[in-house]
C-alpha positions as CSV (number, residue, x, y, z in Angstrom):
1,M,5.8,-0.4,-46.1
2,A,5.8,1.0,-42.6
3,Q,3.0,3.3,-41.7
4,P,4.1,6.8,-40.5
5,N,3.3,7.8,-37.0
6,P,-0.4,8.8,-36.8
7,N,0.5,11.8,-34.6
8,G,3.3,13.2,-36.8
9,A,6.1,12.4,-34.4
10,N,9.5,12.1,-35.8
11,G,13.2,12.3,-34.7
12,S,12.8,15.8,-33.5
13,T,9.2,15.8,-32.1
14,S,7.9,13.3,-29.6
15,D,4.7,11.3,-29.9
16,P,2.0,12.7,-27.5
17,R,1.0,9.1,-26.7
18,E,4.3,8.8,-24.8
19,Q,3.1,11.0,-22.0
20,V,-0.3,9.4,-22.0
21,C,1.2,6.0,-21.8
22,W,3.5,7.0,-19.0
23,D,0.6,8.6,-17.1
24,Y,-1.4,5.3,-17.3
25,Y,1.7,3.3,-16.4
26,I,2.3,5.4,-13.2
27,E,-1.4,5.4,-12.3
28,E,-1.4,1.6,-12.3
29,L,2.0,1.4,-10.7
30,A,0.7,3.4,-7.7
31,K,-1.9,0.7,-7.3
32,G,0.8,-2.0,-7.3
33,I,0.2,-3.1,-10.9
34,E,3.2,-2.9,-13.2
35,N,1.8,-3.4,-16.8
36,A,3.4,-1.2,-19.4
37,Q,1.7,-3.1,-22.3
38,S,-1.7,-2.3,-20.9
39,A,-0.8,1.4,-20.5
40,A,0.5,1.5,-24.1
41,L,-2.6,0.0,-25.4
42,K,-4.8,2.5,-23.5
43,A,-2.6,5.3,-25.0
44,G,-3.4,4.1,-28.5
45,Y,-0.3,2.1,-29.5
46,S,-0.7,-1.0,-31.7
47,Y,-0.6,-4.4,-30.0
48,D,2.9,-5.1,-31.4
49,H,4.3,-1.8,-30.4
50,A,2.7,-2.0,-26.9
51,R,4.2,-5.5,-26.4
52,N,7.7,-3.9,-26.8
53,I,7.0,-0.5,-25.2
54,T,9.6,-1.1,-22.4
55,L,12.3,-1.4,-25.1
56,Q,11.7,2.1,-26.3
57,G,14.4,4.6,-25.4
58,W,12.0,7.2,-23.9
59,F,10.4,4.6,-21.7
60,K,13.7,3.1,-20.5
61,G,14.9,6.7,-19.7
62,R,11.8,7.4,-17.6
63,I,12.1,4.1,-15.8
64,D,15.8,4.8,-15.0
65,K,14.9,8.3,-13.7
66,L,12.1,6.9,-11.6
67,S,14.5,4.3,-10.1
68,R,17.0,7.0,-9.2
69,K,14.2,9.1,-7.5
70,E,13.3,6.0,-5.4
71,L,16.9,5.4,-4.4
72,L,17.3,9.1,-3.5
73,S,14.1,9.0,-1.4
74,D,15.3,5.8,0.4
75,A,18.7,7.4,1.0
76,E,17.1,10.6,2.4
77,K,15.0,8.5,4.8
78,V,18.2,6.8,6.1
79,L,20.0,10.1,6.5
80,K,17.0,11.5,8.5
81,K,16.9,8.4,10.7
82,T,20.7,8.6,11.2
83,L,20.5,12.2,12.2
84,N,17.9,11.3,14.9
85,Y,20.0,8.6,16.6
86,K,20.4,9.2,20.4
87,T,24.1,9.9,20.9
88,E,24.0,9.8,24.7
89,K,23.7,6.8,27.0
90,V,21.5,6.8,30.0
91,N,24.4,7.9,32.2
92,G,25.1,10.9,30.0
93,E,28.1,9.3,28.3
94,V,28.4,10.3,24.6
95,K,28.4,7.5,22.0
96,V,31.3,8.9,20.0
97,D,30.9,6.5,17.1
98,L,27.3,7.5,16.5
99,L,28.1,11.2,17.0
100,R,30.8,10.9,14.3
101,V,28.4,9.2,11.9
102,Q,25.8,12.0,12.5
103,A,28.5,14.7,11.9
104,D,29.5,13.0,8.6
105,V,25.8,12.8,7.5
106,A,25.2,16.4,8.5
107,K,28.3,17.6,6.5
108,H,27.1,15.6,3.5
109,I,23.6,17.1,3.7
110,T,24.8,20.6,4.1
111,K,27.3,20.3,1.2
112,T,24.7,18.9,-1.2
113,L,21.4,20.2,-0.2
114,G,22.7,23.4,1.4
115,K,24.6,24.8,-1.6
116,D,22.2,27.7,-2.0
117,E,22.5,28.5,1.7
118,G,26.2,29.0,1.6
119,Y,27.4,25.5,2.8
120,S,29.1,24.5,-0.4
121,N,32.8,24.0,-0.6
122,R,34.7,25.8,-3.3
123,T,37.7,24.0,-4.8
124,E,40.2,25.8,-6.8
125,L,43.1,24.4,-8.7
126,V,46.2,26.5,-8.6
127,G,49.8,26.2,-9.8
128,K,53.0,26.0,-7.8
129,G,53.0,28.5,-4.9
130,G,49.4,29.4,-5.4
131,G,50.1,30.9,-8.8
132,A,48.4,30.3,-12.1
133,I,48.6,26.9,-13.8
134,E,50.9,27.1,-16.8
135,T,49.4,25.7,-19.9
136,K,51.7,26.9,-22.6
137,V,54.1,24.5,-24.4
138,T,57.5,25.8,-25.4
139,I,59.7,24.4,-28.1
140,T,62.8,25.6,-29.7
141,Q,63.1,27.0,-33.2
142,V,65.0,23.8,-34.3
143,E,62.2,21.6,-32.9
144,F,59.6,23.7,-34.7
145,D,61.5,23.6,-38.0
146,D,61.8,19.8,-37.7
147,I,58.0,19.5,-37.1
148,I,57.2,21.6,-40.2
149,T,59.7,19.7,-42.3
150,K,58.2,16.3,-41.3
151,Y,54.7,17.6,-42.0
152,A,55.6,18.9,-45.4
153,D,57.4,15.6,-46.3
154,R,54.3,13.6,-45.2
155,R,52.0,15.9,-47.3
156,T,54.3,15.5,-50.3
157,K,54.3,11.7,-49.9
158,E,50.4,11.6,-49.5
159,D,50.0,13.8,-52.6
160,S,52.3,11.5,-54.7
161,D,50.5,8.4,-53.4
162,T,47.2,9.9,-54.5
163,T,48.6,10.8,-57.9
164,T,50.0,7.3,-58.6
165,S,46.8,5.6,-57.5
166,I,44.7,7.5,-60.0
């Protein structure tokens, strides 16, 4: 029989060892050592559990989040570098292609990072001529009566099928 979690963790509460394990993992990762099993053992997991710690949902989720942060950091470095390109040649002529790229990068940054500063775009969906979008469905009384009749017929058939199968 499986032993319950020694820390009382269950489906609604996490195991405190998760954070300890993650902290050890990140500490070693900062030194260039990627060893999740060692981190899990230090956090108090059994050998078998530590061996498979990277398969745990909480661990995979944190790895994915870490990966996204690294990608975002790399993208920000590229954006910063792009914004600093020199757009003028020695003779004062403007490199239009680079200026266009810088303008696109600047627009992207202001739309995403400058939302709280008033740079966000507001997009509104409107109906024909700028009016409200119509969402109602109209049917005739004859169509409505037909729908009700078909529904009642189907229910009657289902009821009779249930009765005969008993």
